[in-house]
KENUDO-428438 format. One record per residue (C-alpha): residue in three letters; x, y, z. Coordinates in steps of 0.05 Angstrom, whole numbers, padded with zeros to 5 digits, always signed. Layout:
<gumars>
ALAXYZ ...
</gumars>
This chain:
<gumars>
MET+00000+00000+00000 GLN+00026+00068-00018 LYS+00041+00111+00041 GLN+00002+00175+00046 ARG+00037+00236+00073 ARG+00002+00272+00128 LYS-00013+00343+00109 LYS+00016+00396+00154 PRO-00037+00439+00186 PHE-00044+00507+00154 PRO-00010+00557+00201 VAL-00058+00604+00235 HIS-00029+00671+00258 SER-00073+00705+00310 ALA-00065+00776+00333 THR-00091+00788+00403 ALA-00129+00853+00410 PRO-00103+00898+00465 GLU-00143+00900+00529 PRO-00188+00962+00534 SER-00158+01018+00574 ALA-00196+01058+00625 GLY-00215+01109+00571 VAL-00241+01056+00521 GLN-00305+01016+00532 ALA-00303+00941+00522 PRO-00362+00938+00472 THR-00325+00985+00424 ALA-00263+00941+00425 ALA-00306+00880+00411 ILE-00338+00915+00350 ASP-00269+00934+00323 ARG-00246+00862+00330 LYS-00308+00837+00294 TRP-00299+00887+00237 LEU-00226+00867+00229 GLY-00246+00794+00227 TRP-00298+00804+00172 ARG-00248+00845+00132 GLY-00198+00786+00135 VAL-00252+00737+00113 GLY-00269+00782+00054 ALA-00196+00785+00032 VAL-00191+00709+00035 ALA-00255+00703-00005 VAL-00228+00749-00059 VAL-00163+00711-00064 ALA-00200+00645-00067 ALA-00246+00671-00122 ILE-00186+00693-00163 ILE-00152+00625-00156 LEU-00216+00588-00175 ALA-00227+00633-00235 TRP-00155+00620-00259 VAL-00163+00544-00250 PHE-00229+00545-00287 ALA-00199+00586-00344 MET-00141+00538-00350 ARG-00186+00477-00352 SER-00240+00508-00396 ASN-00191+00523-00452 PRO-00164+00455-00474 PRO-00118+00450-00534 PRO-00150+00436-00602 VAL-00160+00366-00629 TYR-00144+00351-00702 ARG-00158+00290-00745 CYS-00093+00273-00779 GLU-00089+00262-00854 VAL-00064+00194-00879 LEU-00015+00203-00937 ALA+00007+00131-00950 GLU+00005+00061-00921 TYR+00062+00011-00916 PRO+00071-00061-00892 HIS+00094-00073-00820 ASP+00115-00136-00784 ALA+00057-00157-00740 ASN+00105-00193-00694 ALA+00140-00128-00677 PHE+00119-00101-00609 THR+00140-00030-00628 GLN+00171+00013-00574 GLY+00213+00062-00614 LEU+00214+00087-00685 GLU+00261+00131-00726 TYR+00269+00148-00800 GLN+00332+00166-00837 ASP+00355+00163-00910 GLY+00296+00121-00934 PHE+00299+00070-00879 LEU+00260+00059-00815 TYR+00297+00041-00750 GLU+00253+00004-00701 GLY+00263-00019-00629 THR+00216-00072-00601 GLY+00199-00098-00532 GLY+00185-00163-00497 TYR+00231-00210-00459 GLY+00263-00254-00511 ALA+00230-00213-00567 SER+00268-00147-00563 TRP+00311-00124-00620 LEU+00336-00065-00660 ARG+00321-00066-00735 LYS+00334-00028-00799 VAL+00274-00036-00846 GLU+00259-00017-00917 LEU+00200+00031-00916 ALA+00166+00009-00981 THR+00170-00067-00970 GLY+00177-00076-00895 LYS+00237-00120-00908 VAL+00286-00126-00850 VAL+00356-00110-00876 GLN+00393-00109-00810 GLN+00378-00132-00739 VAL+00410-00142-00671 ASP+00375-00180-00615 LEU+00376-00159-00542 ASP+00393-00209-00488 GLU+00331-00244-00460 ARG+00342-00207-00395 PHE+00323-00141-00427 PHE+00257-00112-00448 GLY+00272-00062-00504 GLU+00241+00007-00505 GLY+00248+00074-00542 ILE+00304+00092-00590 THR+00333+00154-00621 ILE+00389+00170-00670 VAL+00444+00220-00656 GLY+00496+00228-00711 ASP+00523+00159-00728 GLU+00497+00126-00665 ILE+00431+00094-00644 TYR+00410+00097-00571 GLN+00361+00046-00542 LEU+00328+00044-00474 THR+00306-00016-00433 TRP+00243-00018-00390 ARG+00263-00034-00319 SER+00336-00054-00324 ARG+00360+00019-00320 ILE+00409+00005-00375 GLY+00412+00034-00445 PHE+00453+00013-00506 VAL+00491+00053-00558 TYR+00501+00022-00627 ASP+00539+00042-00689 LYS+00485+00061-00739 THR+00521+00029-00798 THR+00544-00037-00768 PHE+00495-00044-00710 ARG+00555-00062-00667 LYS+00543-00045-00593 LEU+00592+00010-00573 ARG+00576+00021-00500 GLU+00522+00023-00447 PHE+00493+00079-00404 SER+00451+00080-00341 TYR+00393+00120-00314 SER+00345+00116-00256 GLY+00273+00094-00260 GLU+00238+00062-00319 GLY+00253+00076-00392 TRP+00195+00085-00441 GLY+00206+00136-00497 LEU+00269+00170-00520 ALA+00282+00232-00563 PHE+00338+00282-00576 ASP+00327+00356-00584 GLY+00398+00374-00606 ARG+00420+00390-00535 HIS+00390+00337-00490 PHE+00363+00268-00490 ILE+00290+00268-00469 LEU+00263+00207-00432 SER+00192+00187-00414 ASP+00176+00136-00360 GLY+00100+00129-00364 SER+00086+00187-00318 GLU+00069+00259-00334 VAL+00142+00279-00325 LEU+00195+00283-00380 ARG+00268+00282-00359 PHE+00324+00316-00397 PHE+00394+00286-00396 GLU+00463+00312-00416 PRO+00486+00275-00479 ARG+00558+00259-00456 THR+00547+00240-00383 PHE+00472+00223-00384 ARG+00465+00263-00321 GLU+00395+00291-00310 ALA+00392+00365-00328 ARG+00319+00382-00314 ARG+00248+00356-00310 LEU+00186+00379-00346 GLN+00114+00366-00324 VAL+00066+00357-00382 THR-00003+00386-00376 SER-00064+00391-00422 GLY-00116+00443-00406 GLY-00086+00452-00337 ARG-00088+00378-00320 ARG-00028+00332-00314 LEU-00022+00284-00372 HIS+00001+00215-00350 GLN+00027+00153-00387 LEU+00070+00189-00437 ASN+00103+00137-00481 GLU+00142+00139-00547 LEU+00172+00207-00564 GLU+00195+00245-00625 TYR+00225+00314-00629 ALA+00210+00354-00692 ASN+00203+00427-00711 GLY+00215+00452-00641 HIS+00162+00409-00608 LEU+00156+00341-00576 TYR+00106+00290-00603 ALA+00084+00235-00555 ASN+00043+00173-00555 ILE-00002+00162-00494 TRP-00005+00090-00472 HIS-00072+00057-00487 SER-00094+00118-00527 ASP-00107+00129-00601 TYR-00083+00201-00597 ILE-00015+00235-00605 VAL+00000+00300-00569 LYS+00044+00358-00589 ILE+00081+00387-00529 SER+00119+00452-00518 PRO+00187+00431-00490 ARG+00192+00499-00457 THR+00128+00500-00417 GLY+00105+00427-00418 LYS+00037+00448-00444 VAL+00002+00406-00496 VAL-00012+00452-00555 ALA-00051+00402-00598 TRP-00080+00333-00599 PHE-00082+00289-00661 ASP-00137+00238-00669 LEU-00113+00173-00701 ARG-00172+00128-00684 HIS-00188+00119-00758 ILE-00122+00084-00774 VAL-00125+00030-00721 PRO-00125-00036-00760 ALA-00186-00080-00750 GLU-00139-00140-00742 VAL-00116-00116-00673 SER-00183-00092-00646 ASP-00186-00151-00597 ASN-00115-00143-00573 ARG-00114-00094-00515 GLU-00039-00087-00517 ALA-00035-00074-00592 VAL-00037+00001-00580 LEU-00015+00060-00623 ASN+00059+00068-00610 GLY+00117+00093-00653 ILE+00129+00162-00683 ALA+00183+00180-00734 HIS+00193+00245-00771 ASP+00219+00255-00842 PRO+00251+00325-00842 GLN+00258+00324-00918 THR+00183+00320-00931 GLY+00153+00340-00864 ARG+00112+00276-00860 PHE+00109+00231-00799 PHE+00107+00155-00795 VAL+00064+00122-00743 THR+00047+00050-00725 GLY+00029+00008-00665 LYS+00049-00053-00626 ASN+00037-00115-00669 TRP+00004-00074-00723 PRO+00007-00103-00794 ARG+00012-00034-00824 LEU+00051+00031-00817 PHE+00024+00098-00840 ALA+00053+00163-00866 VAL+00011+00220-00838 ASN+00008+00295-00838 PHE+00007+00331-00771 ALA-00003+00399-00802 GLU-00055+00440-00765 PRO-00111+00478-00799 ALA-00111+00554-00801 ARG-00132+00587-00736 ASN-00200+00607-00764 GLU-00218+00535-00781 LYS-00249+00486-00734 PRO-00211+00421-00724 
</gumars>
């Protein structure tokens, strides 16, 4: 059972009114104290009203929701429990999960053919991946160990460690960004993998939990939400979700009965601006457009 912290009592500061002197009658002092008390209550009420109005405003202005446009459809290995996805130079790079079923692959986009693969030891449950220069970084779920591979040969170069669970991984040009299934994203220094800062993600003023696979593109983070058919666009500066993308219409009918075959995997093609998305054990992968309509159009 999770321990619950006892809340500290709110400190109450009381000011004792001076005793009435011989020249001041007691009833008058009592009236003054009563008036001061009501004035304090009024001030508290005003502050409370301002706070409530701010909270209501934050929660009554949720970010817009857009239905994403499908540009193309490609084959995808239905045995791949997709945890991470990247795209470079006409090839997909995919990391999968599962004990005894975790690997890193290089895949032809058009055919789905696997052209290169390295398997993880059965002890590890693979998670998110990202590419930095000529290296591929891959997380594991609960082992607190990550792997670095040569992008060309897939030879493992070294390992790195981190605290907590590893889910999604992205790189913004300065820091690695790691999700762990909570509402918090952690930023790590690239050379030492020391934690630099944390960012709480919110949507409409509410914390957004179960952030999963990540992709950094065009100054924003894109994230899957575990057991959700939506992708969110996040400001890496404020942590606020600025848009939701509805992908319910692309979920394959073949996985409708598989609760764990969820939408997961986001890769960006900087040359064309398109994104690639798929899911765990999905038989297809999709090229989609995350462009948002003009401000005067309704999503």
